[in-house]
C-alpha positions, 0 to 999 in steps of 0.5 A: 289320413295321409302321413305327414311325409317330409320333403328332402332337400330342394335338389332331391325334390326337383328329381324325385318329388315327395319321399315316402319316409315320414318326417317330423315337423322339426325334421322338415324345418331342419332342412335348407328350404327355398319355400317359394321354389317348393311351392312352385315344384308342388304346383307343377308336379302335383297338377301333372300327377293329378292329370294322370289321375294319381290321387294318392300322389296328389294327396301326399303332395298336399300333405307336404304343402301343409308343412312347408316352412313359410317365412314370408308373406309371399310364400304364404300367398303362393301356398294358398294359390297352389291349394286352390289350383289343387282343389280345382285340378283333375282329381281335386274336390268335386264340389270346388270343380263344379263351381262357376262365377255365378254359383259362388257369387252368393258366398262372396256377399255372405263372406263380406257381411261376415267380415263386417259383423266381425268388425262391428263386434270387435272380434279380433280373434274371428276377423282373420278367419273371416278375411281369409274366407273373403280372400278365398273368393278372390283366389277362386274367381282368379283360378276359374278365370285362369282356367278359361284364359281370361286373367289370373291372380297375377293380373289381379295383383298387377292391376291393384298395384298399378291402381294404388300407385296411380291414385297416390301420386302424392306418395309415388309421384310429384303431386301435392296433397297435405290433407285427406280432403285434398287426397280425396279431391285428387282421387276423384279427379283421377277416377274421372280421368280414368273413365274418360280414358276407358271411354276413348279406348272403347272399353265402355263404348256406347252407353251403360244399362241405364242409357247414360254416357260412360263419361257421366260422373255417376259412371262406375257405380254398380246398381248391384250393390246394396241400395243404401250404399248405392244411394250414398255413392250416387249422392256423394258423386253428384255432390262433387259437382255441386249438386247437393243440399246447402246444409242439414236444415235443407235436408230436414226440409226435404224430409218434411216435404217427402213425408208430406207427399207420402201423407197426401198419397195415403189419403187414397188408401182404402179404408180403414187405412194402412194396418200392420199384418195380423198375427199368424202366417206372414202376409195373411192379413195383407191389404188389397191396394190398387197397383198405381197407388202401390207404385206411388207409395213405393216411390215416396218411401224410396225418396224418404230412404234417399233423404235419410241416406243423405242425412247420414252422409252429412254426418259422415256416417255409413247408413248400412252400418247404422241400420245394421247396428239398429237391426242387431239392437232390435234382435237383442231386445226382442230376444230378451223379451222372448226369454222373459216370456219363456221363463213365465211359460208364455210366448209373444203370440199369447200375450197382449200388445200392452204386455209386449210394450212393457217388456220392450221398455224393460229390455231397453232399461236393462241395457242401460244398466252397468 
């Protein structure tokens, strides 16, 4: 491990870089530092050294960076940016240097869900680490973009600041918005204006992948997001122009209609009708269904999901969060059943459905106990 060597005073750092004399953390703090300048010096000197393939110097400088006294949020952010630069620079981490925009996309999704899980669990000790992992994705994408000359973290931050100020004219301008509903209406109107500007500027020239005009009220809603979230956004956006159910009863009527349509299609299902897959290897008991019927059933099931998403929207509930909590509830209860069976020397596969149902009811009851 490289010793935690201390930086000398700023004037000396400019001339000589890291010293070989070890220093304690207390001694480092005793110096008069300009931490922002120290990071800048680190970024310039270390990357220059790494390009000369002097890994020893680079690693030593990285150890200095670990102990730089950071007094402001900006300085801490600069340090994180510098660390990513170092990892991607010649002589850095082989794994980090091999990554591309496409290769780290799965990690971005994974880190997002880990943030959501920490929030759902109210795990405030874990949440800062998960948010840091998510921020890492932003820094990583930005560093790769800077390397290819398309944009940098500075562009990301500039766009964010401009967007926040442009979309809050009631705070940074002369617009009036006294309630959150008024803020949301203003916000949506501003976003429509932004889409039209992009269209006129040619940024969205032509049509999107679905062949729809980029000036559509639905423009900008990604089809890559989770389906429940996409359904929520599509219906919310359509509701802004009045295309919506009048009330909850209308939604329940639609739910009954879609259920009836599914039942109608099920009359064509091969005998003996739909059955759950048998125990054993998943898919081993899958029934043979005509392709056209399968497509119609899939469409009707999708319609049912869409109606359920809108029921959640009317109730101001997040359908993704609601389903995620139900998933966790199912996992918790089923694992409780497995533990009880294991204590008795059994497994779920070895007992009857009646026994499993009895255990399931017990699992539900024990959760109600204080």
